[in-house]
C-alpha positions as CSV (number, residue, x, y, z in Angstrom):
1,M,-46.2,125.2,-215.9
2,I,-46.8,124.6,-212.1
3,S,-43.0,124.5,-211.4
4,V,-42.7,127.9,-213.2
5,I,-45.5,129.4,-211.1
6,K,-43.9,127.9,-208.0
7,N,-40.5,129.4,-208.7
8,K,-42.1,132.8,-209.4
9,I,-44.0,132.6,-206.2
10,V,-41.0,131.7,-204.1
11,T,-38.7,134.3,-205.6
12,A,-41.4,137.0,-205.2
13,F,-41.9,136.4,-201.4
14,L,-40.8,139.1,-199.1
15,I,-40.4,138.9,-195.4
16,L,-42.5,141.7,-194.1
17,A,-41.2,143.6,-191.1
18,T,-44.6,143.1,-189.4
19,Y,-44.8,141.6,-186.0
20,T,-48.2,141.2,-184.2
21,N,-48.0,139.0,-181.2
22,A,-44.5,137.9,-182.3
23,Q,-46.0,137.1,-185.8
24,Q,-43.5,137.1,-188.7
25,I,-45.2,137.1,-192.0
26,T,-44.0,135.9,-195.4
27,C,-46.1,137.4,-198.2
28,S,-45.6,138.9,-201.6
29,P,-47.0,142.3,-202.6
30,G,-49.1,140.6,-205.2
31,D,-50.7,138.3,-202.6
32,K,-51.5,141.4,-200.4
33,L,-53.4,142.9,-203.3
34,L,-55.2,139.6,-203.9
35,F,-56.3,139.6,-200.3
36,E,-57.8,143.1,-200.7
37,T,-59.7,142.0,-203.8
38,K,-60.9,138.7,-202.3
39,I,-62.2,140.2,-199.0
40,S,-64.0,142.9,-200.9
41,D,-65.8,140.3,-203.0
42,L,-66.4,138.0,-200.1
43,E,-68.0,140.7,-198.0
44,K,-70.9,140.6,-200.5
45,T,-71.3,136.9,-199.8
46,K,-74.7,135.9,-198.5
47,A,-75.6,132.4,-197.5
48,S,-78.3,130.8,-195.4
49,S,-76.0,128.8,-193.2
50,L,-72.4,128.7,-192.0
51,G,-71.7,125.6,-194.1
52,D,-73.0,127.3,-197.3
53,T,-70.8,130.3,-196.5
54,I,-67.7,128.0,-196.2
55,A,-68.6,126.4,-199.5
56,L,-69.0,129.8,-201.2
57,V,-65.6,130.9,-199.8
58,G,-64.1,127.7,-201.1
59,K,-65.6,128.1,-204.6
60,S,-64.0,131.6,-204.7
61,F,-60.7,129.8,-205.0
62,L,-61.7,127.7,-208.0
63,G,-59.0,127.7,-210.7
64,T,-56.2,128.7,-208.2
65,P,-53.1,126.6,-209.2
66,Y,-52.1,123.7,-207.1
67,V,-48.6,124.2,-205.7
68,E,-47.0,121.9,-203.1
69,K,-44.7,122.9,-200.3
70,T,-45.6,126.6,-200.3
71,L,-45.0,126.8,-196.6
72,E,-41.4,125.5,-196.8
73,V,-39.9,129.0,-197.3
74,G,-36.6,130.3,-195.8
75,D,-34.7,128.9,-192.9
76,T,-37.2,129.5,-190.2
77,E,-40.9,129.0,-189.8
78,T,-43.0,132.1,-190.7
79,L,-46.7,132.6,-191.4
80,V,-46.8,132.1,-195.1
81,V,-49.7,133.9,-196.9
82,N,-50.0,132.7,-200.5
83,F,-53.1,133.0,-202.7
84,G,-51.3,132.3,-205.9
85,G,-50.7,128.6,-205.2
86,L,-52.4,126.2,-202.8
87,D,-52.1,122.6,-201.6
88,C,-55.0,120.7,-200.2
89,T,-54.3,121.8,-196.6
90,T,-53.5,125.5,-197.2
91,F,-56.7,125.6,-199.3
92,V,-58.8,124.5,-196.3
93,E,-56.8,126.8,-193.9
94,N,-57.4,129.9,-196.1
95,V,-61.1,129.1,-196.5
96,L,-61.5,128.8,-192.7
97,A,-59.5,132.0,-192.1
98,F,-61.7,133.9,-194.5
99,G,-64.8,132.3,-193.0
100,L,-63.7,133.6,-189.6
101,M,-63.4,137.0,-191.0
102,L,-66.9,136.9,-192.4
103,Q,-68.3,135.6,-189.1
104,K,-66.6,138.3,-187.1
105,Q,-67.3,141.0,-189.7
106,Q,-63.6,141.7,-190.1
107,N,-62.0,143.2,-193.2
108,N,-58.3,143.9,-192.8
109,F,-55.1,142.0,-193.5
110,K,-54.1,141.9,-189.8
111,N,-57.3,140.1,-188.9
112,F,-56.7,137.6,-191.7
113,T,-53.2,136.7,-190.6
114,E,-54.3,136.4,-187.0
115,N,-57.0,134.0,-188.1
116,L,-54.7,132.0,-190.3
117,E,-52.2,131.6,-187.5
118,T,-55.0,130.4,-185.2
119,V,-56.0,127.7,-187.7
120,R,-52.6,126.6,-188.8
121,Y,-50.7,126.3,-185.5
122,R,-51.0,124.3,-182.3
123,N,-53.1,126.2,-179.8
124,G,-53.2,129.1,-182.3
125,R,-49.6,130.2,-181.8
126,L,-46.6,130.1,-184.2
127,N,-43.6,128.9,-182.3
128,G,-41.3,127.4,-184.8
129,Y,-41.7,124.6,-187.3
130,P,-42.9,121.9,-184.9
131,S,-45.8,124.2,-183.8
132,R,-47.4,123.8,-187.2
133,L,-50.2,121.1,-187.3
134,H,-48.5,118.8,-189.8
135,Y,-50.7,115.8,-189.2
136,F,-54.3,116.5,-190.2
137,T,-55.8,114.4,-187.4
138,E,-54.0,116.6,-184.9
139,W,-55.1,119.6,-187.0
140,I,-58.7,118.5,-186.5
141,R,-58.3,117.8,-182.8
142,N,-56.5,121.0,-182.0
143,N,-59.0,123.2,-184.0
144,Q,-61.8,121.4,-182.3
145,K,-60.2,122.3,-179.0
146,K,-60.2,125.9,-180.2
147,G,-63.9,125.7,-180.9
148,L,-63.5,126.2,-184.6
149,I,-64.7,122.8,-185.8
150,K,-66.3,119.6,-184.5
151,D,-65.2,116.1,-185.6
152,I,-68.5,114.3,-186.4
153,T,-67.0,111.1,-187.8
154,A,-68.1,109.0,-184.8
155,E,-71.6,110.4,-185.1
156,L,-71.8,109.2,-188.7
157,G,-70.9,105.6,-187.6
158,G,-67.1,105.9,-187.8
159,T,-64.8,103.0,-187.0
160,E,-61.8,103.4,-184.6
161,L,-58.4,102.4,-185.8
162,E,-55.1,102.1,-183.8
163,K,-52.3,103.0,-186.1
164,P,-48.8,104.4,-185.5
165,I,-48.6,107.9,-187.0
166,N,-44.9,108.5,-187.5
167,F,-44.3,109.3,-191.2
168,M,-42.3,112.4,-190.6
169,G,-40.1,110.8,-188.0
170,T,-39.4,107.8,-190.2
171,H,-38.9,109.9,-193.4
172,R,-36.7,112.7,-192.0
173,N,-35.0,113.2,-195.3
174,L,-38.2,114.4,-197.0
175,Y,-38.6,117.4,-194.7
176,P,-35.8,120.1,-195.0
177,F,-36.7,121.7,-191.6
178,L,-36.0,118.3,-189.9
179,A,-32.3,118.7,-190.7
180,S,-32.4,120.5,-187.4
181,D,-32.0,118.1,-184.5
182,E,-34.2,120.4,-182.4
183,N,-37.0,120.3,-184.9
184,F,-36.7,116.6,-185.4
185,G,-36.8,115.9,-181.6
186,A,-39.9,118.1,-181.3
187,I,-41.7,116.3,-184.1
188,L,-40.9,112.9,-182.5
189,A,-42.5,114.2,-179.3
190,V,-45.6,115.3,-181.3
191,E,-45.8,111.8,-182.8
192,R,-45.7,110.3,-179.3
193,E,-48.6,112.4,-178.3
194,I,-50.6,111.5,-181.4
195,A,-49.9,107.8,-180.7
196,K,-52.1,108.2,-177.6
197,E,-55.1,108.9,-179.8
198,K,-57.2,106.6,-181.9
199,L,-58.1,107.4,-185.5
200,C,-61.8,107.4,-186.2
201,Y,-62.8,107.2,-189.8
202,L,-65.9,106.4,-191.9
203,P,-65.1,103.4,-194.0
204,Q,-65.1,103.9,-197.7
205,D,-67.9,101.4,-198.3
206,Q,-70.2,103.5,-196.0
207,V,-69.6,106.9,-197.5
208,E,-72.4,106.8,-200.1
209,S,-75.1,105.6,-197.6
210,K,-74.0,108.4,-195.2
211,E,-73.4,111.3,-197.6
212,H,-76.9,112.8,-196.9
213,L,-75.7,113.4,-193.4
214,I,-72.7,115.4,-194.6
215,R,-73.3,119.0,-195.2
216,S,-71.8,121.4,-197.8
217,G,-69.0,123.2,-196.0
218,D,-67.9,120.2,-193.9
219,I,-64.2,119.5,-194.0
220,L,-63.3,116.1,-195.4
221,A,-60.0,114.3,-194.8
222,L,-59.1,111.2,-196.7
223,A,-57.8,108.5,-194.4
224,T,-55.1,106.2,-195.7
225,S,-53.6,102.7,-195.4
226,I,-50.1,104.1,-196.0
227,K,-47.8,103.2,-193.2
228,G,-47.2,106.1,-190.7
229,L,-49.7,108.4,-192.3
230,D,-53.2,109.4,-191.1
231,V,-54.5,111.4,-194.0
232,T,-53.3,111.9,-197.6
233,H,-55.7,114.6,-198.8
234,T,-58.3,117.0,-197.6
235,G,-61.0,119.3,-199.0
236,I,-64.5,120.7,-198.5
237,A,-67.8,118.8,-199.0
238,I,-70.2,120.3,-201.5
239,H,-73.5,119.0,-202.7
240,R,-74.1,119.3,-206.4
241,P,-77.2,119.6,-208.5
242,D,-76.9,115.9,-209.3
243,G,-78.0,115.3,-205.7
244,R,-74.6,113.8,-204.8
245,L,-71.8,114.8,-202.5
246,H,-68.6,116.0,-204.2
247,L,-65.2,117.2,-203.1
248,L,-64.1,120.8,-203.4
249,H,-60.3,120.7,-203.2
250,A,-56.9,121.7,-204.4
251,S,-56.2,118.8,-206.8
252,S,-52.6,117.7,-207.5
253,K,-53.8,115.6,-210.4
254,N,-55.5,118.4,-212.3
255,G,-53.3,121.2,-211.0
256,E,-55.9,123.5,-209.5
257,V,-58.7,124.1,-207.1
258,E,-61.7,122.3,-208.5
259,I,-64.9,120.3,-207.7
260,S,-64.4,116.6,-208.2
261,E,-66.2,115.4,-211.4
262,L,-67.2,112.2,-209.7
263,P,-69.3,112.1,-206.5
264,L,-67.1,111.6,-203.4
265,A,-68.0,107.9,-202.9
266,D,-66.9,107.1,-206.5
267,Y,-63.8,109.5,-206.3
268,L,-62.5,107.5,-203.3
269,K,-62.7,104.2,-205.2
270,D,-60.1,105.4,-207.6
271,I,-57.6,105.9,-204.7
272,K,-55.8,102.6,-204.0
273,S,-54.7,103.5,-200.5
274,N,-57.9,105.1,-199.3
275,I,-59.8,103.5,-196.4
276,G,-62.5,106.1,-195.9
277,I,-62.9,109.7,-194.6
278,I,-62.9,111.8,-191.5
279,V,-65.5,114.6,-191.3
280,A,-65.2,117.8,-189.3
281,R,-68.0,120.4,-189.2
282,P,-67.0,124.1,-189.0
283,T,-68.4,126.0,-186.1
284,L,-65.9,128.9,-186.3
285,L,-66.5,130.2,-182.8
286,P,-63.8,132.6,-181.7
287,L,-61.3,131.6,-179.1
């Protein structure tokens, strides 16, 4: 079913002849209509805090199909707008882009695409495939630099880890855009820069005792022991009526955006490669 949806999404995509600050957009007419409906609904959103607003925006995507590699479209990197299928990262990016719109009281598609580009690309500018923030630890650092989020993992008692992050460079065949020597060389350069940074994560066995310090709307990234990778999954923290912290995310296992049935601490125990989490708190200040 998911593969059918994916094929329909990909074949429906149109390259729109819309350039704003050199912005080339890939979007289907159906997704443009979905945007209009969603922003109209979200404008009615009222929450007591920024975190609760982010959580409400995230819940507006519940049931959206999980579809991987929706950004790998065409022969060159474009700003892909796709509400019909999300992976874990594009889910978080779309939530933040809409969160920015609500904060700035924006309501048009151009505002959304500008916000999405800001969140998705290094220093907020699309400049080819290597400018996309492929590694989520760099995604966090760069969006913190923009003033959009703050990494609070160390404040929670996080542990530093020195680990080579080079999965893309050592698995070139898995990434079609890396067939280009130019793109491949640029990604290797990115990995060399990432290697200068230490990875700070909250160990899995400390998550339950610290979950009361994590707020609904915080961004959660699942740190991994897999060689060359920093993070395998991401989503949004949400406190449930059971008093426990759960994960709002695009689930590959269940094929849609959902709230984890298990509390986060228990959910992590079922992931063999998980070593803990990284926590980033949205601030969503404009550049």
